[in-house]
DRENDO-1510 file (C-alpha; in Angstrom, 1 decimal, always signed):
<recs>
REC; n; res; u; v; w
REC; 1; MET; +236.8; +61.0; +118.8 .
REC; 2; SER; +239.6; +63.1; +120.1 .
REC; 3; PRO; +238.3; +66.1; +122.2 .
REC; 4; LEU; +241.2; +68.2; +120.9 .
REC; 5; ILE; +239.9; +67.9; +117.3 .
REC; 6; LEU; +236.4; +68.9; +118.4 .
REC; 7; LEU; +237.8; +71.9; +120.4 .
REC; 8; LEU; +239.9; +73.0; +117.4 .
REC; 9; PHE; +236.8; +72.9; +115.3 .
REC; 10; LEU; +234.9; +75.1; +117.8 .
REC; 11; PHE; +237.7; +77.7; +117.7 .
REC; 12; VAL; +237.7; +77.8; +113.9 .
REC; 13; TYR; +233.9; +78.1; +113.9 .
REC; 14; PHE; +233.9; +81.0; +116.2 .
REC; 15; GLY; +236.7; +82.6; +114.3 .
REC; 16; ILE; +234.5; +82.7; +111.2 .
REC; 17; LEU; +231.6; +84.2; +113.2 .
REC; 18; ALA; +233.9; +86.9; +114.6 .
REC; 19; SER; +235.2; +87.7; +111.1 .
REC; 20; VAL; +231.6; +88.2; +109.9 .
REC; 21; SER; +230.9; +90.5; +112.9 .
REC; 22; TYR; +233.9; +92.6; +112.1 .
REC; 23; PHE; +233.0; +93.2; +108.5 .
REC; 24; THR; +229.3; +93.9; +109.2 .
REC; 25; SER; +229.8; +96.4; +112.0 .
REC; 26; ARG; +233.0; +98.2; +111.2 .
REC; 27; GLN; +231.2; +101.1; +109.4 .
REC; 28; THR; +228.3; +101.7; +111.8 .
REC; 29; ALA; +227.2; +100.1; +115.1 .
REC; 30; ASP; +224.3; +102.3; +116.2 .
REC; 31; ASN; +221.0; +101.2; +117.6 .
REC; 32; ALA; +219.3; +101.2; +114.2 .
REC; 33; THR; +221.8; +98.7; +113.0 .
REC; 34; PHE; +221.5; +96.6; +116.2 .
REC; 35; PHE; +217.7; +96.5; +116.4 .
REC; 36; VAL; +216.4; +96.4; +112.8 .
REC; 37; ALA; +219.6; +96.2; +110.6 .
REC; 38; ASN; +218.8; +99.6; +109.2 .
REC; 39; LYS; +215.6; +98.2; +107.6 .
REC; 40; ASN; +217.7; +97.0; +104.7 .
REC; 41; SER; +217.7; +93.2; +105.0 .
REC; 42; LYS; +217.2; +91.0; +102.0 .
REC; 43; TRP; +214.2; +88.7; +102.3 .
REC; 44; TYR; +215.9; +85.6; +100.8 .
REC; 45; MET; +218.9; +85.9; +103.2 .
REC; 46; VAL; +216.5; +86.2; +106.2 .
REC; 47; ALA; +214.4; +83.3; +105.0 .
REC; 48; PHE; +217.3; +80.9; +104.8 .
REC; 49; GLY; +218.9; +82.2; +108.0 .
REC; 50; MET; +215.8; +81.9; +110.1 .
REC; 51; ILE; +215.9; +78.1; +109.8 .
REC; 52; GLY; +218.9; +78.0; +112.0 .
REC; 53; VAL; +217.1; +80.0; +114.6 .
REC; 54; ALA; +213.8; +78.0; +114.4 .
REC; 55; LEU; +215.7; +74.7; +114.8 .
REC; 56; SER; +217.5; +74.8; +118.0 .
REC; 57; GLY; +220.2; +72.4; +119.3 .
REC; 58; VAL; +217.4; +70.6; +121.2 .
REC; 59; THR; +215.6; +70.0; +117.9 .
REC; 60; PHE; +218.8; +68.8; +116.4 .
REC; 61; ILE; +219.2; +66.0; +118.9 .
REC; 62; SER; +215.7; +65.5; +120.2 .
REC; 63; VAL; +213.7; +65.1; +117.0 .
REC; 64; PRO; +215.8; +62.2; +115.7 .
REC; 65; GLY; +215.9; +60.6; +119.1 .
REC; 66; ALA; +212.2; +60.7; +119.5 .
REC; 67; VAL; +211.6; +58.8; +116.3 .
REC; 68; GLY; +212.2; +55.5; +118.2 .
REC; 69; ILE; +209.1; +56.2; +120.4 .
REC; 70; SER; +206.7; +58.3; +118.2 .
REC; 71; ASN; +207.8; +57.5; +114.7 .
REC; 72; PHE; +207.2; +60.3; +112.2 .
REC; 73; SER; +204.1; +61.6; +114.2 .
REC; 74; TYR; +206.1; +64.8; +114.9 .
REC; 75; PHE; +205.5; +65.8; +111.2 .
REC; 76; GLN; +201.9; +66.4; +112.0 .
REC; 77; PHE; +203.1; +69.2; +114.3 .
REC; 78; VAL; +205.3; +70.5; +111.5 .
REC; 79; VAL; +202.3; +70.7; +109.2 .
REC; 80; GLY; +200.5; +72.7; +111.9 .
REC; 81; ASN; +203.5; +74.9; +112.1 .
REC; 82; ALA; +203.2; +75.6; +108.4 .
REC; 83; LEU; +199.6; +76.7; +108.9 .
REC; 84; GLY; +200.7; +79.0; +111.7 .
REC; 85; PHE; +203.3; +80.6; +109.5 .
REC; 86; LEU; +200.6; +81.5; +106.9 .
REC; 87; VAL; +198.6; +83.3; +109.7 .
REC; 88; ILE; +201.8; +85.2; +110.6 .
REC; 89; ALA; +202.4; +86.2; +107.0 .
REC; 90; TYR; +198.9; +87.4; +106.2 .
REC; 91; VAL; +197.5; +88.6; +109.6 .
REC; 92; LEU; +200.3; +89.6; +112.0 .
REC; 93; LEU; +203.0; +91.0; +109.6 .
REC; 94; PRO; +200.6; +93.5; +107.9 .
REC; 95; LEU; +199.7; +94.8; +111.4 .
REC; 96; TYR; +203.3; +95.2; +112.4 .
REC; 97; TYR; +204.3; +96.9; +109.2 .
REC; 98; ARG; +201.3; +99.2; +109.3 .
REC; 99; LEU; +202.3; +100.4; +112.8 .
REC; 100; ASN; +206.1; +100.6; +111.8 .
REC; 101; LEU; +207.1; +98.7; +115.0 .
REC; 102; THR; +210.5; +98.0; +116.3 .
REC; 103; SER; +209.3; +95.9; +119.3 .
REC; 104; ILE; +206.1; +94.1; +118.4 .
REC; 105; TYR; +204.8; +94.6; +122.0 .
REC; 106; THR; +204.3; +98.3; +121.5 .
REC; 107; TYR; +201.1; +97.3; +119.6 .
REC; 108; LEU; +199.6; +96.3; +123.0 .
REC; 109; GLU; +200.2; +99.8; +124.4 .
REC; 110; SER; +198.3; +101.5; +121.7 .
REC; 111; ARG; +195.5; +99.0; +121.6 .
REC; 112; LEU; +195.1; +97.8; +125.2 .
REC; 113; GLY; +197.1; +100.0; +127.6 .
REC; 114; HIS; +200.5; +100.5; +129.2 .
REC; 115; LYS; +200.2; +97.7; +131.8 .
REC; 116; SER; +199.0; +95.2; +129.1 .
REC; 117; TYR; +202.0; +96.3; +127.0 .
REC; 118; GLN; +204.6; +95.8; +129.7 .
REC; 119; THR; +202.9; +92.5; +130.7 .
REC; 120; GLY; +203.3; +91.2; +127.1 .
REC; 121; ALA; +206.9; +92.4; +126.9 .
REC; 122; MET; +207.7; +90.8; +130.3 .
REC; 123; ILE; +206.1; +87.5; +129.3 .
REC; 124; PHE; +208.5; +87.5; +126.3 .
REC; 125; LEU; +211.6; +88.4; +128.4 .
REC; 126; VAL; +210.9; +85.7; +131.0 .
REC; 127; SER; +209.9; +83.0; +128.5 .
REC; 128; ARG; +212.7; +83.6; +126.0 .
REC; 129; THR; +215.4; +83.8; +128.8 .
REC; 130; ILE; +214.3; +80.5; +130.4 .
REC; 131; GLY; +213.7; +78.8; +127.1 .
REC; 132; SER; +217.0; +79.9; +125.5 .
REC; 133; ALA; +218.9; +79.1; +128.6 .
REC; 134; PHE; +217.3; +75.6; +128.8 .
REC; 135; ARG; +218.2; +74.9; +125.1 .
REC; 136; LEU; +221.8; +76.0; +125.6 .
REC; 137; TYR; +222.0; +74.0; +128.8 .
REC; 138; LEU; +221.0; +70.8; +127.2 .
REC; 139; VAL; +223.5; +71.2; +124.4 .
REC; 140; ALA; +226.3; +72.4; +126.8 .
REC; 141; ILE; +225.9; +69.0; +128.5 .
REC; 142; ILE; +226.8; +67.3; +125.2 .
REC; 143; LEU; +229.8; +69.6; +124.7 .
REC; 144; GLN; +230.9; +69.0; +128.3 .
REC; 145; LYS; +230.7; +65.2; +128.0 .
REC; 146; PHE; +232.4; +64.9; +124.6 .
REC; 147; ILE; +235.0; +67.7; +124.8 .
REC; 148; PHE; +235.6; +69.6; +128.1 .
REC; 149; ASP; +235.4; +66.7; +130.6 .
REC; 150; ALA; +238.7; +65.5; +129.0 .
REC; 151; TRP; +240.5; +68.4; +130.6 .
REC; 152; ASN; +238.3; +68.7; +133.7 .
REC; 153; VAL; +237.0; +72.1; +132.7 .
REC; 154; PRO; +234.2; +73.2; +135.0 .
REC; 155; PHE; +230.8; +73.3; +133.5 .
REC; 156; GLY; +230.4; +77.0; +134.3 .
REC; 157; ILE; +233.5; +77.9; +132.3 .
REC; 158; THR; +232.2; +75.9; +129.3 .
REC; 159; VAL; +228.9; +77.8; +129.3 .
REC; 160; GLY; +230.4; +81.1; +130.2 .
REC; 161; GLY; +233.0; +80.8; +127.4 .
REC; 162; CYS; +230.2; +80.1; +124.9 .
REC; 163; LEU; +228.2; +83.1; +126.0 .
REC; 164; LEU; +231.2; +85.4; +126.0 .
REC; 165; LEU; +232.0; +84.4; +122.4 .
REC; 166; ILE; +228.4; +85.0; +121.4 .
REC; 167; TRP; +228.4; +88.4; +123.1 .
REC; 168; LEU; +231.6; +89.4; +121.4 .
REC; 169; TYR; +230.4; +88.7; +117.8 .
REC; 170; THR; +226.9; +90.2; +118.3 .
REC; 171; ASN; +227.7; +93.2; +120.6 .
REC; 172; LYS; +228.2; +95.8; +117.8 .
REC; 173; GLY; +226.4; +94.6; +114.8 .
REC; 174; GLY; +223.4; +93.1; +116.5 .
REC; 175; LEU; +220.7; +92.0; +114.0 .
REC; 176; LYS; +222.8; +93.1; +111.0 .
REC; 177; THR; +225.5; +90.7; +112.0 .
REC; 178; ILE; +223.1; +87.9; +113.0 .
REC; 179; ILE; +221.3; +87.9; +109.6 .
REC; 180; ILE; +224.7; +87.0; +108.0 .
REC; 181; THR; +225.8; +84.6; +110.7 .
REC; 182; ASP; +222.4; +82.9; +110.6 .
REC; 183; MET; +222.9; +82.2; +106.9 .
REC; 184; PHE; +226.3; +80.6; +107.6 .
REC; 185; GLN; +225.0; +78.6; +110.6 .
REC; 186; THR; +221.9; +77.4; +108.7 .
REC; 187; PHE; +224.1; +76.2; +105.9 .
REC; 188; CYS; +226.2; +74.3; +108.4 .
REC; 189; LEU; +223.1; +72.8; +110.0 .
REC; 190; VAL; +221.6; +71.7; +106.7 .
REC; 191; LEU; +224.9; +70.3; +105.5 .
REC; 192; ALA; +225.3; +68.3; +108.8 .
REC; 193; VAL; +221.9; +66.7; +108.4 .
REC; 194; VAL; +222.4; +65.8; +104.7 .
REC; 195; LEU; +225.9; +64.4; +105.3 .
REC; 196; SER; +224.7; +62.5; +108.4 .
REC; 197; ILE; +222.4; +60.6; +106.2 .
REC; 198; TYR; +225.2; +60.0; +103.7 .
REC; 199; PHE; +227.6; +58.7; +106.4 .
REC; 200; MET; +225.0; +56.3; +107.9 .
REC; 201; ALA; +224.0; +55.1; +104.5 .
REC; 202; ASP; +227.7; +54.5; +103.7 .
REC; 203; GLY; +228.1; +52.6; +107.0 .
REC; 204; LEU; +225.2; +50.4; +106.0 .
REC; 205; GLY; +226.7; +49.7; +102.6 .
REC; 206; ILE; +223.8; +51.3; +100.7 .
REC; 207; SER; +223.3; +54.5; +98.6 .
REC; 208; VAL; +221.5; +57.6; +99.9 .
REC; 209; MET; +218.5; +56.8; +97.7 .
REC; 210; GLU; +218.4; +53.3; +99.1 .
REC; 211; ALA; +218.6; +54.7; +102.6 .
REC; 212; PHE; +215.5; +56.8; +102.0 .
REC; 213; GLU; +213.7; +53.7; +100.7 .
REC; 214; ARG; +214.7; +51.9; +103.8 .
REC; 215; VAL; +213.2; +54.7; +105.9 .
REC; 216; LYS; +210.0; +54.8; +103.9 .
REC; 217; ASP; +209.5; +51.0; +104.2 .
REC; 218; SER; +210.2; +51.0; +107.9 .
REC; 219; THR; +207.7; +51.2; +110.7 .
REC; 220; TYR; +209.3; +54.5; +111.8 .
REC; 221; SER; +207.8; +56.3; +108.8 .
REC; 222; GLN; +204.2; +56.3; +110.2 .
REC; 223; VAL; +203.1; +59.9; +110.2 .
REC; 224; VAL; +199.4; +60.1; +111.1 .
REC; 225; VAL; +198.0; +59.0; +114.4 .
REC; 226; TRP; +194.2; +58.7; +114.4 .
REC; 227; GLU; +193.7; +56.4; +117.4 .
REC; 228; ASP; +192.8; +57.5; +120.9 .
REC; 229; LEU; +192.0; +61.2; +120.5 .
REC; 230; LEU; +191.7; +61.6; +124.3 .
REC; 231; GLY; +194.7; +59.6; +125.6 .
REC; 232; ASP; +197.4; +60.1; +122.9 .
REC; 233; ARG; +199.3; +63.3; +122.9 .
REC; 234; ASN; +200.4; +62.5; +119.3 .
REC; 235; HIS; +196.9; +62.4; +117.8 .
REC; 236; PHE; +196.6; +64.2; +114.5 .
REC; 237; TRP; +194.2; +67.0; +115.6 .
REC; 238; LYS; +196.2; +67.7; +118.7 .
REC; 239; HIS; +199.4; +68.1; +116.8 .
REC; 240; LEU; +197.9; +70.0; +113.9 .
REC; 241; ILE; +195.9; +72.5; +116.0 .
REC; 242; GLY; +198.6; +72.8; +118.7 .
REC; 243; GLY; +201.3; +73.2; +116.0 .
REC; 244; ALA; +199.5; +76.1; +114.4 .
REC; 245; PHE; +198.8; +78.0; +117.6 .
REC; 246; VAL; +202.3; +77.3; +119.1 .
REC; 247; THR; +203.8; +78.8; +115.9 .
REC; 248; ILE; +201.5; +81.8; +116.0 .
REC; 249; ALA; +202.4; +82.4; +119.7 .
REC; 250; MET; +206.0; +81.4; +119.9 .
REC; 251; THR; +207.0; +82.8; +116.5 .
REC; 252; GLY; +204.5; +85.4; +115.5 .
REC; 253; LEU; +204.2; +86.9; +119.0 .
REC; 254; ASP; +207.9; +86.5; +119.8 .
REC; 255; GLN; +210.2; +89.4; +119.3 .
REC; 256; ASP; +213.1; +87.1; +118.4 .
REC; 257; LEU; +211.9; +85.8; +115.0 .
REC; 258; MET; +209.7; +88.8; +114.2 .
REC; 259; GLN; +212.6; +91.2; +114.6 .
REC; 260; LYS; +214.1; +89.7; +111.5 .
REC; 261; ASN; +210.9; +90.1; +109.5 .
REC; 262; LEU; +210.7; +93.8; +110.6 .
REC; 263; SER; +214.2; +94.5; +109.3 .
REC; 264; MET; +213.0; +94.4; +105.6 .
REC; 265; LYS; +211.9; +97.4; +103.6 .
REC; 266; THR; +208.4; +96.3; +102.7 .
REC; 267; ILE; +205.6; +94.0; +103.9 .
REC; 268; GLY; +205.8; +92.2; +100.5 .
REC; 269; GLU; +209.4; +91.2; +101.1 .
REC; 270; ALA; +208.6; +90.1; +104.7 .
REC; 271; GLN; +205.8; +87.9; +103.4 .
REC; 272; LYS; +208.0; +86.4; +100.7 .
REC; 273; ASN; +210.5; +85.7; +103.5 .
REC; 274; MET; +207.9; +83.8; +105.6 .
REC; 275; LEU; +206.6; +81.7; +102.7 .
REC; 276; THR; +210.1; +80.7; +101.6 .
REC; 277; PHE; +211.1; +80.0; +105.2 .
REC; 278; THR; +208.0; +77.8; +105.6 .
REC; 279; GLY; +208.8; +75.6; +102.6 .
REC; 280; ILE; +212.4; +75.1; +103.8 .
REC; 281; PHE; +211.3; +74.5; +107.3 .
REC; 282; VAL; +209.0; +71.6; +106.3 .
REC; 283; VAL; +211.6; +69.9; +104.2 .
REC; 284; ILE; +214.4; +70.2; +106.8 .
REC; 285; ASN; +212.2; +68.7; +109.4 .
REC; 286; LEU; +211.6; +65.7; +107.1 .
REC; 287; PHE; +215.3; +65.3; +106.9 .
REC; 288; PHE; +215.6; +65.3; +110.7 .
REC; 289; LEU; +213.0; +62.6; +110.9 .
REC; 290; ALA; +214.8; +60.6; +108.3 .
REC; 291; VAL; +218.1; +60.9; +110.3 .
REC; 292; GLY; +216.2; +59.6; +113.3 .
REC; 293; ALA; +214.9; +56.5; +111.5 .
REC; 294; LEU; +218.3; +55.8; +110.0 .
REC; 295; LEU; +219.9; +56.1; +113.5 .
REC; 296; TYR; +217.6; +53.3; +114.8 .
REC; 297; ILE; +218.1; +51.2; +111.7 .
REC; 298; TYR; +221.9; +51.6; +112.0 .
REC; 299; VAL; +221.8; +50.6; +115.7 .
REC; 300; ALA; +219.8; +47.5; +114.9 .
REC; 301; GLU; +221.9; +46.3; +112.0 .
REC; 302; LYS; +225.3; +47.0; +113.8 .
REC; 303; GLY; +224.1; +45.5; +117.0 .
REC; 304; ILE; +225.0; +48.6; +119.0 .
REC; 305; ASP; +223.8; +48.6; +122.7 .
REC; 306; ILE; +222.2; +51.9; +123.5 .
REC; 307; SER; +220.5; +50.8; +126.7 .
REC; 308; ALA; +223.0; +52.7; +128.8 .
REC; 309; LEU; +222.2; +56.0; +127.2 .
REC; 310; PRO; +220.4; +58.4; +129.7 .
REC; 311; THR; +217.8; +59.5; +127.2 .
REC; 312; ALA; +217.1; +59.2; +123.5 .
REC; 313; ASP; +218.6; +62.7; +123.1 .
REC; 314; TYR; +222.1; +61.1; +123.4 .
REC; 315; LEU; +221.5; +58.7; +120.5 .
REC; 316; TYR; +222.5; +61.0; +117.7 .
REC; 317; PRO; +225.8; +62.3; +119.4 .
REC; 318; GLU; +226.6; +58.8; +120.5 .
REC; 319; ILE; +226.5; +57.3; +117.0 .
REC; 320; ALA; +228.0; +60.3; +115.2 .
REC; 321; LEU; +230.9; +60.8; +117.6 .
REC; 322; ASN; +231.7; +57.1; +118.6 .
REC; 323; HIS; +230.5; +54.9; +115.8 .
REC; 324; LEU; +231.0; +56.8; +112.5 .
REC; 325; SER; +234.0; +58.3; +110.9 .
REC; 326; LEU; +236.0; +61.3; +112.1 .
REC; 327; ALA; +234.4; +63.4; +109.3 .
REC; 328; ALA; +231.0; +62.4; +110.5 .
REC; 329; GLY; +231.8; +63.4; +114.0 .
REC; 330; VAL; +233.1; +66.8; +113.0 .
REC; 331; ILE; +230.0; +67.3; +110.8 .
REC; 332; PHE; +227.7; +66.5; +113.6 .
REC; 333; MET; +229.4; +68.9; +115.9 .
REC; 334; MET; +229.2; +71.6; +113.3 .
REC; 335; GLY; +225.4; +71.1; +112.9 .
REC; 336; LEU; +224.9; +71.0; +116.7 .
REC; 337; THR; +227.0; +74.1; +117.2 .
REC; 338; ALA; +225.2; +75.9; +114.4 .
REC; 339; ALA; +221.7; +75.1; +115.7 .
REC; 340; THR; +222.6; +76.0; +119.2 .
REC; 341; PHE; +224.4; +79.3; +118.7 .
REC; 342; ALA; +222.0; +80.5; +116.0 .
REC; 343; THR; +219.3; +80.3; +118.5 .
REC; 344; THR; +221.2; +81.8; +121.4 .
REC; 345; ASP; +222.7; +84.8; +119.6 .
REC; 346; SER; +219.3; +85.6; +118.1 .
REC; 347; ALA; +217.6; +85.4; +121.5 .
REC; 348; LEU; +220.2; +87.7; +123.2 .
REC; 349; THR; +219.7; +90.3; +120.5 .
REC; 350; ALA; +215.9; +90.1; +120.7 .
REC; 351; LEU; +215.9; +90.3; +124.5 .
REC; 352; THR; +218.1; +93.4; +124.4 .
REC; 353; THR; +215.9; +95.0; +121.8 .
REC; 354; SER; +212.7; +94.3; +123.8 .
REC; 355; TYR; +214.1; +95.6; +127.1 .
REC; 356; CYS; +215.6; +98.7; +125.5 .
REC; 357; VAL; +212.4; +99.6; +123.6 .
REC; 358; ASP; +209.7; +98.3; +125.9 .
REC; 359; PHE; +211.2; +99.3; +129.3 .
REC; 360; LEU; +213.8; +101.9; +128.6 .
REC; 361; GLY; +211.9; +103.7; +125.9 .
REC; 362; PHE; +214.6; +103.9; +123.3 .
REC; 363; ASN; +211.9; +104.4; +120.6 .
REC; 364; LYS; +210.7; +107.5; +122.3 .
REC; 365; ALA; +214.1; +109.2; +122.6 .
REC; 366; GLU; +214.8; +112.3; +120.5 .
REC; 367; ASP; +218.0; +110.6; +119.1 .
REC; 368; PRO; +217.7; +106.7; +119.5 .
REC; 369; ASN; +221.3; +106.4; +118.2 .
REC; 370; ALA; +222.9; +108.8; +120.7 .
REC; 371; LYS; +226.1; +107.5; +122.1 .
REC; 372; ALA; +224.7; +107.3; +125.7 .
REC; 373; LEU; +221.9; +105.0; +124.5 .
REC; 374; VAL; +224.4; +102.9; +122.5 .
REC; 375; ARG; +226.4; +102.4; +125.7 .
REC; 376; LYS; +223.3; +101.6; +127.7 .
REC; 377; ARG; +222.3; +99.0; +125.0 .
REC; 378; ASN; +225.7; +97.4; +125.4 .
REC; 379; ILE; +225.2; +97.1; +129.1 .
REC; 380; VAL; +221.8; +95.6; +128.7 .
REC; 381; HIS; +223.2; +93.1; +126.1 .
REC; 382; PHE; +225.9; +92.0; +128.5 .
REC; 383; ALA; +223.5; +91.8; +131.4 .
REC; 384; PHE; +221.2; +89.4; +129.5 .
REC; 385; SER; +224.3; +87.3; +128.7 .
REC; 386; VAL; +225.1; +87.1; +132.4 .
REC; 387; LEU; +221.5; +86.4; +133.3 .
REC; 388; MET; +221.4; +83.5; +130.9 .
REC; 389; LEU; +224.6; +82.1; +132.4 .
REC; 390; VAL; +223.0; +82.3; +135.9 .
REC; 391; VAL; +219.9; +80.5; +134.8 .
REC; 392; ILE; +221.9; +77.7; +133.2 .
REC; 393; LEU; +224.0; +77.3; +136.3 .
REC; 394; VAL; +220.7; +77.0; +138.3 .
REC; 395; PHE; +219.6; +74.2; +136.0 .
REC; 396; ARG; +222.9; +72.5; +136.6 .
REC; 397; VAL; +222.6; +72.9; +140.4 .
REC; 398; LEU; +219.1; +71.4; +140.4 .
REC; 399; ASN; +220.6; +68.4; +138.4 .
REC; 400; ASP; +217.1; +66.9; +138.3 .
REC; 401; ASP; +215.6; +66.3; +134.8 .
REC; 402; SER; +212.1; +66.4; +136.2 .
REC; 403; VAL; +212.6; +69.7; +138.0 .
REC; 404; VAL; +214.3; +71.3; +135.0 .
REC; 405; THR; +211.7; +70.0; +132.6 .
REC; 406; ALA; +209.0; +71.4; +134.8 .
REC; 407; ILE; +210.6; +74.8; +134.8 .
REC; 408; PHE; +210.8; +74.7; +131.0 .
REC; 409; THR; +207.2; +73.6; +130.8 .
REC; 410; ALA; +206.2; +76.4; +133.0 .
REC; 411; ALA; +207.9; +78.9; +130.7 .
REC; 412; SER; +206.0; +77.4; +127.7 .
REC; 413; TYR; +202.7; +78.1; +129.6 .
REC; 414; THR; +203.4; +81.8; +129.5 .
REC; 415; TYR; +203.0; +82.1; +125.7 .
REC; 416; GLY; +199.3; +81.2; +126.1 .
REC; 417; PRO; +198.5; +84.6; +127.8 .
REC; 418; LEU; +200.5; +86.3; +125.1 .
REC; 419; LEU; +198.3; +84.6; +122.5 .
REC; 420; GLY; +195.2; +85.8; +124.5 .
REC; 421; LEU; +196.4; +89.4; +124.7 .
REC; 422; PHE; +197.1; +89.7; +120.9 .
REC; 423; ALA; +193.9; +87.8; +120.0 .
REC; 424; PHE; +191.8; +90.2; +122.2 .
REC; 425; GLY; +193.4; +93.2; +120.6 .
REC; 426; ILE; +193.1; +92.0; +117.0 .
REC; 427; LEU; +189.7; +90.2; +117.1 .
REC; 428; THR; +187.7; +92.6; +119.3 .
REC; 429; ARG; +187.3; +96.4; +119.7 .
REC; 430; ARG; +186.6; +96.2; +123.4 .
REC; 431; ASN; +188.6; +98.1; +126.0 .
REC; 432; VAL; +190.2; +96.1; +128.8 .
REC; 433; ASN; +190.6; +96.7; +132.5 .
REC; 434; ASP; +194.3; +97.4; +132.0 .
REC; 435; ASN; +195.1; +97.2; +135.8 .
REC; 436; LEU; +193.8; +93.6; +135.9 .
REC; 437; VAL; +195.7; +92.3; +132.8 .
REC; 438; PRO; +198.9; +91.4; +134.6 .
REC; 439; TYR; +197.0; +89.3; +137.2 .
REC; 440; ILE; +194.9; +87.6; +134.4 .
REC; 441; CYS; +198.1; +86.6; +132.6 .
REC; 442; LEU; +199.4; +85.1; +135.8 .
REC; 443; LEU; +196.1; +83.4; +136.7 .
REC; 444; SER; +195.5; +81.6; +133.3 .
REC; 445; PRO; +198.6; +79.4; +133.4 .
REC; 446; VAL; +198.1; +78.6; +137.1 .
REC; 447; ILE; +194.5; +77.5; +136.4 .
REC; 448; TRP; +195.6; +75.1; +133.7 .
REC; 449; TYR; +198.6; +73.8; +135.6 .
REC; 450; LEU; +196.4; +73.0; +138.6 .
REC; 451; LEU; +193.6; +71.6; +136.4 .
REC; 452; ASN; +195.9; +69.4; +134.5 .
REC; 453; THR; +197.9; +68.2; +137.5 .
REC; 454; TYR; +195.1; +67.6; +140.0 .
REC; 455; TYR; +192.1; +66.7; +137.8 .
REC; 456; ILE; +192.7; +65.9; +134.2 .
REC; 457; VAL; +195.7; +63.5; +134.7 .
REC; 458; PRO; +194.6; +61.6; +137.8 .
REC; 459; HIS; +190.8; +61.5; +137.0 .
REC; 460; THR; +190.4; +61.4; +133.2 .
REC; 461; ASP; +191.7; +59.6; +130.1 .
REC; 462; TYR; +192.4; +62.9; +128.4 .
REC; 463; ARG; +196.1; +63.8; +127.9 .
REC; 464; ILE; +196.9; +67.4; +126.9 .
REC; 465; GLY; +199.4; +67.9; +124.2 .
REC; 466; PHE; +200.5; +70.9; +122.2 .
REC; 467; GLU; +196.9; +72.2; +122.3 .
REC; 468; LEU; +197.5; +73.4; +125.9 .
REC; 469; ILE; +198.5; +76.8; +124.5 .
REC; 470; VAL; +195.0; +77.2; +122.9 .
REC; 471; TYR; +193.3; +76.5; +126.2 .
REC; 472; ASN; +195.6; +78.8; +128.0 .
REC; 473; GLY; +195.2; +81.6; +125.5 .
REC; 474; LEU; +191.4; +81.2; +125.4 .
REC; 475; THR; +191.2; +81.4; +129.2 .
REC; 476; THR; +193.2; +84.7; +129.1 .
REC; 477; PHE; +190.9; +86.0; +126.4 .
REC; 478; LEU; +187.7; +85.1; +128.3 .
REC; 479; LEU; +188.9; +86.6; +131.6 .
REC; 480; MET; +189.8; +89.8; +129.8 .
REC; 481; TRP; +186.4; +89.9; +128.2 .
REC; 482; VAL; +184.5; +89.2; +131.4 .
REC; 483; THR; +186.5; +91.9; +133.3 .
REC; 484; SER; +186.5; +94.5; +130.6 .
REC; 485; PRO; +184.3; +97.7; +131.1 .
REC; 486; GLY; +182.4; +96.8; +128.0 .
REC; 487; LYS; +183.3; +100.0; +126.1 .
REC; 488; TYR; +184.5; +99.9; +122.5 .
REC; 489; ARG; +187.2; +101.8; +120.8 .
</recs>
């Protein structure tokens, strides 16, 4: 496919996002608009738009590619996610609304102490910065390969241009703008997945319903894995339990997605949003898995050689951009762009909110919407954009998948301590030794990294999967309990 066509598509796409930004922020662009959309968001708009945030560009290309190795076993994790969303709706959201929070980490200050509070906020800042940069990095590689390499554009310019455009359309309206752009981007993502199925079915000479029958009858449609509880990362209970706790920690304790829930008027609307979002989330993931199965069926029937692909992540873009029609290629790029930038713009807004509230104390100012604070917020927003660019360029310099993956894995470890912090605060009435909490939150992931690397993997048959976050969080919880003064509040 012509890189020029794909580039023109990207310009049109960003033009639409810029137009949305103009109309949503032209009347007011204060901090209340940026942080919580003036507490006036519609639950059904947020519910649909959150799909684009929850499903990053990595999910868009990795979940279909992984079907060739693990079949539909990923759906076990999705079911666990759904259970986690229910906990968020009926345990965490009532707590956040009762305390009228802007940043969810301010709960930790009132319950555990100032150092616990800033530790939780710092965990989010580090984890979300690395995680979002990693996701954008992986997708930027695809954009570079299929578009910008044709004109020898440096990788840094590609990423910097994307981040600049994201900064431009989120700088004024913040969350208010993102709620609207997320709806548009989710629509593009869903349309891309559905039409990808149609284009592959058409290429195989069958109807869409026949395509689903082919998927159902194939070996790829196996969902549940019961064998080898110790050695298989994809075992049902590992996926189910891990999926639930990963969702609680990386969604319910993450300022990014919770910020949208806190932008609604009432807890009832926020809960309706979470329940609706959960249903859509489950269905969309089934479609992603169906796309994966069809990709492998298409490759087999067309005799396409995919042995030269670096990883399975390249399968979806390879087929969409080089083996299907022009329309299919454009649709794929639309979905990939939507998934990627919905995640990145949301992350930059949440990072800015957390830093301004948790470290600069905007929520304690006499006038949070003062012009000086608005200017300071703009500087913070731009600084996080630059920081994300630097992190992505570091990934590029390393140019070693194992090192980059290790960095991303290390970032995922940090959500365990966040889970432990909130669990201790919610499930117990004990005080903590606030001065020790930062060290405990550093120690817990280190313990499990060393234990897994130097004992579990080389000396046992057990392989840790998504349940790692449970072990990590439980260790944090127990260390806080053991070191606490034993007093109750």
